[in-house]
C-alpha positions as CSV (number, residue, x, y, z in Angstrom):
1,X,175.5,4.6,113.6
2,X,173.2,6.5,115.9
3,X,170.5,8.9,114.8
4,X,170.1,12.4,116.2
5,X,167.2,11.2,118.3
6,X,169.3,8.6,120.0
7,X,172.1,11.1,120.5
8,X,169.7,13.5,122.2
9,X,168.4,10.7,124.4
10,X,171.9,9.9,125.5
11,X,172.6,13.6,126.2
12,X,169.4,14.0,128.3
13,X,170.2,11.1,130.6
14,X,173.1,12.7,132.4
15,X,171.2,15.9,132.6
16,X,168.3,14.1,134.3
17,X,170.7,12.7,136.8
18,X,172.2,16.1,137.5
19,X,168.8,17.6,137.8
20,X,167.7,14.9,140.2
21,X,170.8,15.5,142.3
22,X,170.0,19.2,142.5
23,X,166.4,18.5,143.6
24,X,167.6,16.2,146.3
25,X,170.1,18.7,147.5
26,X,167.5,21.5,147.5
27,X,164.9,19.5,149.5
28,X,167.6,18.3,152.0
29,X,168.7,22.0,152.4
30,X,165.1,23.1,153.1
31,X,164.6,20.3,155.6
32,X,167.8,21.0,157.6
33,X,167.3,24.7,157.7
34,X,163.7,24.5,158.9
35,X,164.6,21.9,161.5
36,X,167.4,24.1,162.7
37,X,165.2,27.2,162.9
38,X,162.6,25.3,164.9
39,X,165.3,24.2,167.3
40,X,166.5,27.8,167.5
41,X,163.2,29.3,168.6
42,X,163.6,28.2,172.3
43,X,167.0,29.8,172.3
44,X,165.6,33.2,171.3
45,X,164.2,33.7,174.8
46,X,167.8,33.4,176.2
47,X,169.9,35.1,173.5
48,X,167.3,37.2,171.6
49,X,166.6,36.9,167.9
50,X,169.6,38.9,166.8
51,X,172.0,37.1,169.2
52,X,170.8,33.7,168.1
53,X,171.2,34.5,164.4
54,X,174.5,36.4,164.9
55,X,176.2,33.5,166.7
56,X,174.9,30.9,164.2
57,X,176.2,32.9,161.2
58,X,179.6,33.6,163.0
59,X,180.0,29.9,163.7
60,X,179.1,29.0,160.1
61,X,181.7,31.4,158.8
62,X,184.4,30.0,161.1
63,X,183.5,26.4,160.1
64,X,183.6,27.1,156.4
65,X,186.9,29.0,156.7
66,X,188.5,26.1,158.5
67,X,187.1,23.3,156.3
68,X,187.5,25.0,152.9
69,X,190.4,27.4,153.5
70,X,189.8,29.6,150.4
71,X,192.8,31.3,148.8
72,X,192.0,34.9,148.1
73,X,194.7,35.3,145.4
74,X,192.6,33.0,143.2
75,X,189.7,35.5,143.3
76,X,189.2,38.4,140.9
77,X,188.0,41.8,142.2
78,X,184.5,41.1,140.8
79,X,184.4,37.7,142.4
80,X,185.3,39.2,145.8
81,X,182.6,41.9,145.4
82,X,180.0,39.2,144.5
83,X,181.0,37.1,147.5
84,X,180.7,40.2,149.8
85,X,177.2,40.9,148.4
86,X,176.3,37.3,148.8
87,X,177.4,37.4,152.5
88,X,175.4,40.6,153.1
89,X,172.2,39.2,151.7
90,X,172.7,35.9,153.5
91,X,173.0,37.8,156.8
92,X,169.9,39.9,155.9
93,X,167.9,36.8,155.0
94,X,168.7,35.0,158.3
95,X,168.4,38.1,160.5
96,X,165.1,39.3,159.1
97,X,163.6,35.8,159.1
98,X,164.5,35.2,162.7
99,X,162.9,38.5,163.6
100,X,159.8,37.4,161.7
101,X,159.7,34.0,163.5
102,X,159.5,35.8,166.9
103,X,156.3,37.4,165.8
104,X,154.7,34.9,163.4
105,X,154.2,31.1,163.3
106,X,157.1,29.4,161.5
107,X,154.9,28.2,158.6
108,X,153.4,31.7,158.0
109,X,156.8,33.4,158.1
110,X,158.2,30.8,155.7
111,X,155.3,31.3,153.3
112,X,155.8,35.1,153.2
113,X,159.6,34.6,152.8
114,X,158.9,32.3,149.8
115,X,157.7,35.3,147.9
116,X,161.3,36.0,147.1
117,X,162.0,32.8,145.3
118,X,158.5,33.1,143.7
119,X,159.6,36.4,142.1
120,X,162.7,34.8,140.8
121,X,160.7,31.9,139.3
122,X,158.2,34.4,137.6
123,X,161.2,35.9,135.8
124,X,161.9,32.5,134.1
125,X,160.7,31.6,130.7
126,X,157.9,29.3,129.8
127,X,154.2,29.2,130.6
128,X,154.5,25.8,132.3
129,X,156.7,27.2,135.0
130,X,154.4,30.2,135.5
131,X,151.4,27.8,135.9
132,X,153.2,26.1,138.8
133,X,154.2,29.5,140.2
134,X,150.6,30.6,140.4
135,X,149.7,27.4,142.2
136,X,152.5,28.0,144.7
137,X,151.2,31.6,145.2
138,X,147.7,30.3,146.0
139,X,149.2,27.9,148.5
140,X,151.1,30.7,150.1
141,X,147.9,32.7,150.4
142,X,146.1,29.8,152.0
143,X,149.0,29.4,154.5
144,X,149.0,33.1,155.5
145,X,145.2,33.5,155.5
146,X,145.3,37.3,154.9
147,X,141.5,37.4,154.8
148,X,141.4,36.9,158.5
149,X,143.5,39.9,159.2
150,X,145.3,40.5,162.5
151,X,148.7,39.4,161.1
152,X,151.5,41.1,162.9
153,X,152.6,44.0,160.7
154,X,156.2,44.1,161.9
155,X,156.5,40.3,161.5
156,X,155.1,40.4,158.0
157,X,157.5,43.3,157.2
158,X,160.5,41.3,158.4
159,X,159.4,38.3,156.5
160,X,159.1,40.3,153.3
161,X,162.5,41.8,153.8
162,X,163.8,38.3,154.2
163,X,162.0,37.4,150.9
164,X,163.9,40.2,149.1
165,X,167.2,39.0,150.5
166,X,166.4,35.4,149.5
167,X,165.7,36.5,145.9
168,X,169.0,38.3,145.7
169,X,170.7,35.3,147.5
170,X,169.5,32.9,144.7
171,X,170.8,35.0,141.9
172,X,174.1,35.8,143.7
173,X,174.7,32.2,144.7
174,X,174.4,31.2,141.0
175,X,176.7,34.0,140.0
176,X,179.3,33.0,142.5
177,X,178.9,29.3,141.8
178,X,179.5,30.0,138.1
179,X,182.6,32.1,138.5
180,X,184.4,30.4,141.6
181,X,185.4,26.8,141.6
182,X,184.5,24.5,144.5
183,X,183.1,26.0,147.7
184,X,185.6,28.9,147.9
185,X,183.0,31.5,147.1
186,X,180.8,30.2,150.0
187,X,183.7,30.1,152.3
188,X,184.4,33.8,151.6
189,X,180.8,35.0,151.8
190,X,179.8,33.3,155.0
191,X,182.5,35.0,157.2
192,X,181.1,38.3,155.8
193,X,177.6,37.2,156.9
194,X,178.9,36.2,160.3
195,X,180.6,39.5,160.8
196,X,177.4,41.4,159.9
197,X,175.4,39.1,162.2
198,X,177.7,39.8,165.1
199,X,177.7,43.6,164.5
200,X,173.9,43.6,164.5
201,X,173.7,41.4,167.6
202,X,176.4,43.2,169.6
203,X,176.6,44.2,172.3
204,X,173.4,43.6,174.3
205,X,172.4,40.2,173.0
206,X,175.9,38.7,173.3
207,X,176.3,39.6,177.0
208,X,174.0,36.6,177.9
209,X,176.2,34.0,176.1
210,X,177.4,31.1,178.2
211,X,179.6,28.2,177.2
212,X,176.7,25.7,176.9
213,X,174.9,28.1,174.7
214,X,178.0,28.7,172.6
215,X,178.3,24.9,172.1
216,X,174.6,24.6,171.2
217,X,174.9,27.4,168.6
218,X,177.9,25.6,167.1
219,X,175.7,22.5,166.5
220,X,172.9,24.7,165.1
221,X,175.3,26.5,162.8
222,X,176.4,23.2,161.3
223,X,172.8,22.0,160.9
224,X,170.9,25.1,159.9
225,X,173.6,27.3,158.2
226,X,176.7,25.4,156.9
227,X,174.9,22.3,155.6
228,X,171.9,24.1,154.0
229,X,174.1,26.8,152.3
230,X,176.5,24.2,150.9
231,X,173.6,22.1,149.6
232,X,171.9,25.1,148.0
233,X,175.2,26.3,146.6
234,X,175.7,22.9,144.9
235,X,172.0,22.6,143.8
236,X,172.2,25.9,142.0
237,X,175.0,24.4,139.9
238,X,172.6,21.8,138.7
239,X,169.3,23.7,138.5
240,X,168.3,26.9,136.8
241,X,167.5,29.8,139.1
242,X,163.9,29.8,138.1
243,X,163.4,26.1,138.7
244,X,165.2,26.4,142.0
245,X,163.0,29.3,143.0
246,X,159.8,27.4,142.3
247,X,161.1,24.3,144.0
248,X,161.5,26.5,147.1
249,X,157.7,26.4,147.3
250,X,158.1,23.2,149.3
251,X,159.8,25.2,152.2
252,X,156.6,26.6,153.7
253,X,155.2,23.1,153.9
254,X,158.4,21.8,155.5
255,X,158.3,24.7,157.9
256,X,154.7,23.9,158.8
257,X,155.7,20.3,159.5
258,X,158.7,21.4,161.6
259,X,156.5,23.8,163.6
260,X,154.0,21.0,164.2
261,X,156.6,18.4,165.3
262,X,159.1,20.5,167.2
263,X,157.0,23.5,168.4
264,X,153.5,22.1,168.6
265,X,152.1,24.7,166.2
266,X,149.0,22.9,164.8
267,X,147.8,24.2,161.4
268,X,144.2,24.8,160.5
269,X,142.3,23.6,157.4
270,X,143.3,26.5,155.1
271,X,147.1,26.1,155.9
272,X,146.7,22.4,155.3
273,X,145.2,23.1,151.8
274,X,148.1,25.6,151.3
275,X,150.6,22.9,152.0
276,X,149.0,20.6,149.4
277,X,149.2,23.4,146.8
278,X,152.8,24.3,147.4
279,X,153.8,20.6,147.4
280,X,152.0,20.1,144.0
281,X,153.7,23.3,142.7
282,X,157.1,22.0,143.9
283,X,156.6,18.7,142.2
284,X,155.4,20.4,139.0
285,X,158.4,22.7,139.1
286,X,160.9,19.8,139.2
287,X,159.1,18.2,136.2
288,X,158.5,21.4,134.1
289,X,161.1,23.8,135.4
290,X,164.3,21.8,136.1
291,X,163.8,19.7,133.0
292,X,164.2,22.8,130.7
293,X,168.0,22.8,131.4
294,X,169.1,20.5,128.5
295,X,169.2,23.1,125.8
296,X,172.5,22.0,124.4
297,X,170.7,19.7,122.0
298,X,170.9,22.4,119.3
299,X,174.7,22.6,118.9
300,X,175.1,18.7,118.6
301,X,172.4,18.6,115.8
302,X,174.1,21.5,114.0
303,X,177.5,19.8,114.3
304,X,176.1,16.5,113.1
305,X,174.7,18.0,109.9
306,X,176.4,17.0,106.6
307,X,177.7,20.6,106.1
308,X,179.5,20.6,109.4
309,X,181.4,17.3,108.9
310,X,184.6,19.2,108.0
311,X,187.8,19.2,110.0
312,X,186.7,20.8,113.2
313,X,183.3,19.1,113.5
314,X,184.4,15.6,114.5
315,X,186.1,16.9,117.7
316,X,183.0,18.4,119.3
317,X,180.4,15.6,118.9
318,X,182.6,12.8,120.4
319,X,183.1,15.0,123.5
320,X,179.3,15.4,123.8
321,X,178.4,11.8,122.9
322,X,181.0,9.9,124.7
323,X,179.4,8.1,127.6
324,X,182.7,7.2,129.0
325,X,183.8,10.8,129.5
326,X,180.9,12.7,131.1
327,X,182.8,15.3,133.0
328,X,184.1,17.4,130.0
329,X,180.7,17.4,128.4
330,X,178.5,17.9,131.5
331,X,180.3,20.5,133.4
332,X,179.0,23.5,131.4
333,X,175.4,22.2,131.7
334,X,175.3,21.5,135.4
335,X,174.6,25.2,135.8
336,X,171.3,24.9,133.8
337,X,170.5,26.2,130.4
338,X,173.6,28.1,129.2
339,X,171.5,30.9,127.7
340,X,169.4,31.1,130.9
341,X,172.4,31.2,133.1
342,X,174.0,33.9,131.1
343,X,170.7,35.9,131.4
344,X,170.9,35.8,135.2
345,X,174.6,36.7,135.2
346,X,173.9,39.9,133.3
347,X,171.2,40.8,135.8
348,X,173.8,40.7,138.6
């Protein structure tokens, strides 16, 4: 006979595993996309920023269509609209960020782009998460060093536009992930992003494409588009949007490291301090933000009360308590807090 405390402990354990998996996926996504972006910078001189981004998105759309093969008859009209919007903001996020990288250091552009996830995180509940968000904002300020002035205005504008697209991308990805099973939603949205990328890049930038460049862009599409988007898509099924947004504070630090190792962009003292701040904020977010997801402890307690021991009550607690059948009980909670997820769905 187990007490409510032991039942809650057993319920939290699978959620911790799911949350840890989401954190690992998010960090892996940030690492691959920043490595791919750093490797893409030398190609900008040959293809231009728009041509590089357009080809990468187009290849990503083709790869996902071939690998996933989504069936449109399984989508509702609202699902298709959400996928189209997701593809549009994905294209905007990649195009604007690549334009920013041509004018700003990779770490600075990434720090400004992080303001999008930061805004999403600020919309989440709880003072603990907001404390880590403030620390992340201080780290971003140290990375950008606005007190020195002289930052490229156009580059900053492009980075902020990418930030707005990134905020919309987080919310739309969670919306599509909640309503479409598997990776079908991503396989529909990425061809939309690829089409937009090609339309923006054509015709001038695509005239310089050669077969070796086309092959190189295929590899970069797999590394810095397909793999990161799939990982983020799956991570947002395990983390709340606010926790994911704060966790993205690690990306400027990863971008700074990628710029140092791949492009030789050495940071100063203030950016190094900024890296420390965003890393601490990211760690704090995973402890304070992602751990807020297991809210379903309330219903099991209510069902376990003496008044609820009637005929329907015995059916629900065994499904929640049974350690041998985690899938039926965990699937609704992999999206994060049910109330919190519903809140973001209504925003979209």
